[in-house]
C-alpha positions in Angstrom: 111.5 105.1 59.5 111.6 101.3 59.8 115.2 101.3 60.9 114.4 103.9 63.6 111.4 101.8 64.8 113.6 98.7 65.0 116.2 100.6 67.0 113.6 101.8 69.5 112.2 98.3 69.8 115.7 96.9 70.6 116.5 99.7 73.0 113.1 99.2 74.8 113.9 95.5 75.2 117.3 96.2 76.6 115.8 98.8 79.1 113.3 96.2 80.2 116.1 93.7 80.8 118.1 96.3 82.8 115.3 98.1 84.7 116.1 100.1 87.8 115.0 99.0 91.3 112.3 101.8 91.3 111.0 100.6 88.0 110.8 97.0 89.2 109.0 98.0 92.3 106.4 100.0 90.5 106.0 97.3 87.8 105.2 94.8 90.5 102.0 96.9 91.2 101.1 97.8 87.6 101.6 94.4 85.9 98.7 92.0 85.2 96.0 94.6 85.3 96.3 94.9 89.1 95.4 98.6 89.1 91.8 99.4 88.2 91.9 96.4 85.8 94.1 98.5 83.5 96.8 97.0 81.2 100.1 98.8 81.4 103.2 98.3 79.2 106.7 99.1 80.4 109.6 100.6 78.4 107.2 101.2 75.5 108.1 103.1 72.3 105.7 106.0 71.6 106.6 108.0 68.5 110.3 108.7 68.7 110.5 108.2 72.5 110.5 105.4 75.0 108.3 105.9 78.0 108.7 104.0 81.3 105.1 102.9 81.7 102.0 103.5 79.6 98.3 102.5 79.4 97.5 102.9 75.8 93.7 102.5 76.5 93.7 105.2 79.1 96.4 107.3 77.3 98.3 107.6 80.6 102.1 107.6 80.9 104.0 107.2 84.1 107.6 108.4 84.1 110.2 107.8 86.9 113.0 110.3 87.3 116.4 108.5 87.1 115.3 106.2 84.3 117.1 106.2 81.0 115.8 107.9 77.9 117.4 108.1 74.5 117.1 111.9 74.5 119.1 114.2 76.7 117.5 115.6 79.9 117.2 119.1 78.5 114.7 117.7 75.9 112.3 116.4 78.6 110.0 119.4 78.2 109.8 119.0 74.4 109.2 115.3 74.9 106.3 115.9 77.3 104.8 118.5 75.1 104.7 116.1 72.2 103.2 113.3 74.2 100.5 115.7 75.5 99.8 116.8 71.9 99.1 113.1 71.1 96.6 113.0 73.9 98.7 111.4 76.6 98.6 112.5 80.3 102.1 112.3 81.8 102.7 111.7 85.5 106.2 112.1 86.8 107.5 110.8 90.1 110.9 110.8 91.9 112.5 107.5 92.5 112.5 108.3 96.2 108.7 108.6 96.1 108.5 105.0 94.7 110.7 103.8 97.6 109.3 106.0 100.2 105.6 106.3 99.4 104.5 103.7 96.8 100.9 103.9 98.2 100.7 107.6 97.5 102.1 107.0 94.0 99.5 104.3 93.3 96.7 106.5 94.6 97.7 109.2 92.2 97.8 106.8 89.3 94.4 105.4 90.3 92.9 108.8 90.5 94.0 109.4 86.9 92.7 106.0 85.8 89.3 106.5 87.4 88.6 110.1 88.3 86.1 110.7 91.1 82.5 110.5 89.9 81.8 113.9 91.6 85.1 115.9 91.5 85.5 118.7 94.0 84.4 122.2 93.0 87.2 124.8 92.7 88.6 125.8 96.1 87.3 122.8 97.9 90.3 120.5 97.6 90.9 117.3 95.6 89.0 114.0 96.2 89.8 111.8 99.1 92.6 109.4 98.2 92.9 107.4 101.4 90.5 106.7 104.2 91.3 105.0 107.5 88.1 103.4 108.7 87.9 102.2 112.3 85.4 99.4 111.6 85.5 98.6 115.3 87.1 100.0 118.4 87.2 96.6 120.2 90.7 95.2 120.5 92.2 92.0 122.0 95.3 94.0 123.1 95.8 97.1 125.3 98.7 98.9 123.7 100.3 101.6 125.8 100.3 104.1 123.0 96.8 103.4 121.6 95.2 106.6 120.3 91.7 105.2 121.1 92.6 103.6 124.4 90.8 100.5 123.0 89.8 97.4 125.0 87.8 94.3 124.2 84.4 96.1 124.1 81.7 95.8 123.1 81.3 99.5 122.0 77.8 100.8 121.6 76.8 102.5 118.4 79.2 100.8 116.0 78.0 100.7 112.4 76.0 97.6 111.4 76.9 95.5 108.4 74.2 97.2 106.4 75.4 100.6 107.4 79.0 99.7 106.5 78.0 98.5 103.0 75.9 101.7 102.5 79.0 103.7 103.6 81.1 102.0 100.9 78.5 102.9 98.3 78.6 106.5 99.6 82.4 106.7 99.4 82.6 105.1 96.0 80.0 107.6 94.7 82.3 110.5 95.9 85.8 109.2 95.2 88.0 106.2 94.6 90.2 106.1 97.7 92.3 103.4 99.3 90.4 102.1 102.3 92.4 101.1 105.4 90.3 98.7 107.5 91.5 99.4 111.0 90.5 99.4 114.6 90.8 98.5 117.4 91.3 95.1 115.8 89.3 94.8 112.6 89.5 91.0 112.6 87.1 91.0 115.7 84.3 92.0 113.3 82.7 88.8 112.1 81.6 90.6 108.9 85.0 92.0 108.1 85.5 89.9 105.0 82.0 90.8 103.7 82.9 94.5 104.1 86.3 94.0 102.4 84.8 92.0 99.5 82.1 94.6 98.9 84.6 97.4 98.8 86.7 95.4 96.3 83.5 94.9 94.2 83.0 98.6 94.2 86.5 99.2 92.8 88.2 100.4 96.0 91.6 99.3 97.0 91.1 97.5 100.3 93.9 97.1 102.8 94.0 96.2 106.5 95.8 97.2 109.7 96.0 94.5 112.3 98.1 93.5 115.3 98.6 90.1 113.6 97.8 87.9 116.7 94.5 86.6 115.2 95.9 85.7 111.8 96.4 82.1 110.9 96.5 80.5 107.4 92.8 80.3 107.2 92.3 84.0 108.1 95.1 85.0 105.6 93.3 83.0 102.8 90.0 84.7 103.6 91.8 88.1 103.4 93.0 87.3 99.9 89.6 85.9 98.8 87.9 89.1 100.0 90.2 91.3 97.9 92.4 92.7 100.6 95.6 93.7 98.8 98.0 94.5 101.7 98.1 94.0 105.5 100.1 96.1 107.9 101.2 94.5 111.2 102.7 96.6 114.0 106.1 95.6 115.4 107.3 98.0 118.1 110.3 96.1 119.5 113.1 94.0 118.1 112.1 91.0 120.2 109.3 89.6 122.4 110.6 91.3 125.6 110.4 94.8 124.2 107.4 94.4 121.9 105.2 92.8 124.5 105.8 95.6 127.0 104.7 98.1 124.3 101.6 96.0 123.5 100.8 95.3 127.1 100.3 91.6 126.4 102.7 88.7 126.8 102.9 86.6 123.6 102.0 89.6 121.4 105.3 89.5 119.5 105.2 85.7 118.9 101.6 86.1 117.8 102.4 88.8 115.3 105.3 86.8 113.9 103.0 83.7 113.5 100.5 86.0 111.7 103.2 87.2 109.4 104.3 83.6 108.6 100.7 82.7 107.9 100.4 85.5 105.4 103.7 84.6 103.7 102.5 81.1 103.3 99.5 82.2 101.2 101.2 85.0 99.4 99.6 87.9 101.2 101.7 91.1 100.9 102.4 92.7 104.3 104.2 95.7 105.7 105.6 96.4 109.2 104.5 99.5 111.1 106.5 100.9 114.0 105.6 103.7 116.4 108.8 105.3 117.7 109.2 106.5 121.3 112.2 107.1 123.5 111.7 103.5 124.7 112.4 101.9 121.4 114.3 104.6 119.5 117.6 102.7 120.1 116.0 99.6 118.5 114.7 101.2 115.3 117.6 99.9 113.1 117.1 96.4 114.5 113.3 96.6 113.8 114.1 97.8 110.3 116.5 94.8 109.8 113.7 92.5 111.1 111.3 94.0 108.5 113.9 93.3 105.7 114.7 89.8 106.9 111.2 88.7 107.4 110.2 89.6 103.9 108.0 92.7 104.4 107.1 94.8 101.4 107.4 98.0 103.4 108.4 99.4 106.7 106.4 102.5 107.9 107.5 104.4 110.9 105.1 106.5 113.0 106.1 109.3 115.4 104.2 109.2 118.6 101.2 111.5 118.8 100.1 111.9 122.5 96.4 111.0 122.3 94.4 108.2 124.0 96.7 106.1 126.1 99.6 107.8 124.3 99.0 110.8 126.6 100.5 108.8 129.4 103.6 108.4 127.2 104.1 112.1 126.5 107.4 112.1 128.4 108.6 109.2 126.2 108.1 111.3 123.0 111.5 111.7 121.3 113.1 115.1 121.1 112.9 117.4 118.1 116.6 116.7 117.6 116.2 112.9 117.7 113.2 113.3 115.4 115.2 115.1 112.8 118.1 112.7 113.1 115.8 109.6 112.8 114.1 111.0 109.7 117.5 111.8 108.1 118.7 108.3 108.6 115.4 106.8 107.3 115.6 109.0 104.2 119.1 107.9 103.5 118.1 104.3 103.8 115.2 104.9 101.4 117.5 105.8 98.6 119.0 102.3 98.3 116.6 100.0 100.2 114.8 97.4 98.2 111.6 97.7 100.1 109.3 100.7 100.6 110.2 103.0 103.5 107.7 105.6 104.6 107.5 108.0 107.6 103.9 108.6 108.7 102.7 111.3 111.2 106.1 112.7 110.4 105.5 115.4 107.8 109.0 116.8 108.2 110.2 113.8 106.3 109.0 115.4 103.0 110.8 118.6 103.8 114.0 116.6 104.4 113.5 114.9 101.0 113.3 118.3 99.3 116.4 119.6 101.2 118.4 116.6 100.1 117.5 116.5 96.5 121.0 117.8 95.3 122.7 115.2 97.5 120.5 112.4 96.1 121.8 113.0 92.6 125.1 111.4 93.8 123.1 108.3 94.7 120.3 108.3 92.2 120.4 109.6 88.6 117.6 112.2 88.9 116.3 114.1 85.9 113.7 116.6 87.1 110.0 116.1 87.8 108.0 117.0 90.9 106.3 115.7 94.0 102.7 114.8 93.4 100.2 116.4 95.9 99.5 113.0 97.4 103.1 112.8 98.7 102.7 115.8 100.9 103.6 115.3 104.6 100.3 115.9 106.5 97.4 114.8 104.4 94.7 115.1 107.1 91.6 116.7 105.6 93.4 117.3 102.3 93.5 113.9 100.6 93.1 111.7 103.7 90.6 111.4 106.5 89.5 109.0 109.3 86.0 107.5 110.0 85.4 106.3 113.5 83.6 103.2 114.7 80.4 105.3 115.1 80.7 107.1 111.8 82.4 110.4 112.9 84.6 111.8 110.2 87.9 113.4 111.4 91.1 114.7 109.7 92.9 111.7 111.1 92.6 109.2 113.9 94.8 111.3 116.2 92.9 114.6 115.6 89.5 113.9 117.2 87.6 116.9 115.7 84.0 116.2 114.6 83.8 117.1 110.9 80.4 115.4 110.4 78.9 111.9 110.8 78.2 109.6 107.9 75.0 108.4 109.7 73.6 112.0 109.2 75.3 113.3 106.1 76.8 111.8 102.9 80.5 111.3 103.0 80.9 113.6 99.9 79.0 116.4 101.6 81.2 116.2 104.7 84.4 116.1 102.6 83.4 119.1 100.6 81.8 121.3 103.3 83.5 120.6 106.6 84.9 123.9 108.0 87.8 122.0 109.6 88.7 120.4 106.3 88.5 123.7 104.4 90.7 125.4 107.0 93.3 122.6 106.7 93.3 123.1 102.9 94.0 126.9 103.3 97.7 127.2 104.1 97.2 131.0 104.7 95.4 130.1 108.0 98.3 128.1 109.4 100.0 129.9 112.4 103.5 130.3 113.8 106.5 129.2 111.9 104.5 126.6 109.9 102.5 129.5 108.4 105.6 131.3 107.2 107.6 128.2 106.2 108.7 127.8 102.6 108.0 124.0 102.9 104.4 124.3 104.1 103.0 122.8 100.9 105.2 119.6 101.2 105.2 119.3 105.0 102.4 121.2 106.8 103.4 120.0 110.3 101.5 117.5 112.3 98.1 119.1 113.0 97.3 116.6 115.7 100.5 117.3 117.7 99.8 121.1 117.2 96.3 120.6 118.6 97.4 118.5 121.6 100.1 121.1 122.5 98.0 124.3 122.0 94.4 123.4 121.5 94.6 125.0 118.0 94.9 122.6 115.1 96.3 125.3 112.9 99.1 126.3 115.2 102.7 125.5 114.5 104.1 121.9 114.9 105.8 121.7 118.3 108.3 119.0 117.3 110.3 120.8 114.6 113.8 122.2 114.7 113.7 123.9 111.3 113.6 127.7 111.1 111.9 129.1 108.0 113.9 131.4 105.8 111.1 133.9 105.6 
């Protein structure tokens, strides 16, 4: 018995010293009690097994497919059964989920660490795991693709500081989601740090989406002090000439780069977001290289949804064929890239991930497991929603359907009872080829693009080449 224990201890130490890229990336977010103040251990002996990550206090184990175990793959089921018999909950994730959707993985882990105070009744969906909150619609830029057609305002009816703090209380009472403070430009709100700090105090993971032009070292430090854990900055061109045209503002590119350098100087984690159109499609690899070279933690690509000013760019939307080709390239990069790559408003990406699983085995040593629900393609109304500057709740920022207003109803009530949300959670109501597609549960199609094309948010996604097999 003692010899077996010593063998496991030595092997665990060796596995820690030779951890995979996926393990190192996840450990970066789990170490030092960063997640819900929970202590995790890595490569930890439990009984006769070694688990990838474990919180002994919470009895939660996180396993990554492709990691090395001392038992053979065919014994994984027996392994999990024994761990569960000892009271452990086991979560399994694909390595490609770690590289391609680390935020979704962290959301899933956080949900297990701190379940929603009021979990959803049967048939009403799971708790919200991510909320994009438009804290203001005012913006210092006038981007040509802006879903909200924002300008410098002011906009009447925006939530006051008191209303914002009450909304955070309301959200925290219903769920424990990641909160994306967005706009417009969120840094135009003088109380933005107070809002972020209050959300942090309530145990919510606060992140921010900004154009970066208002960020200097002082602003970056205040972000950190208020508990903001990651900032996304939009870069839509490989250089100033191309980016500034997209942002409709000379100097926008240089301003964004200065903002990034300011965040790097104080240790603020940041990611690059890129909206793809025909105008910049040929530059996407260069923008990706820029994200790598500048030190971004992630690169997220967005496929244009023709709303707001974006309607004027409808003719610049890439074709379905280019869409498929771009997502295939992005997925292949995600298998070996050292930073997180994620496609947003591009639900087909998750269908492509499933289709390429056999091929991935040649690149990554996979051992089974499954996609967690949070890694599904279109999450609008399912685990994600959008709250506008005046409190209107929507499936997403691009799908401007009024599901309720937090000034009139509690967030939890809207989340549970909205007819739109309940329809989105019922795949049997989806129309066209989306409704009969075998990948509906991992893709779902972009509901906003379907709505813009047909007026029916449950219609088939218009930008998809795939033909269902049934």
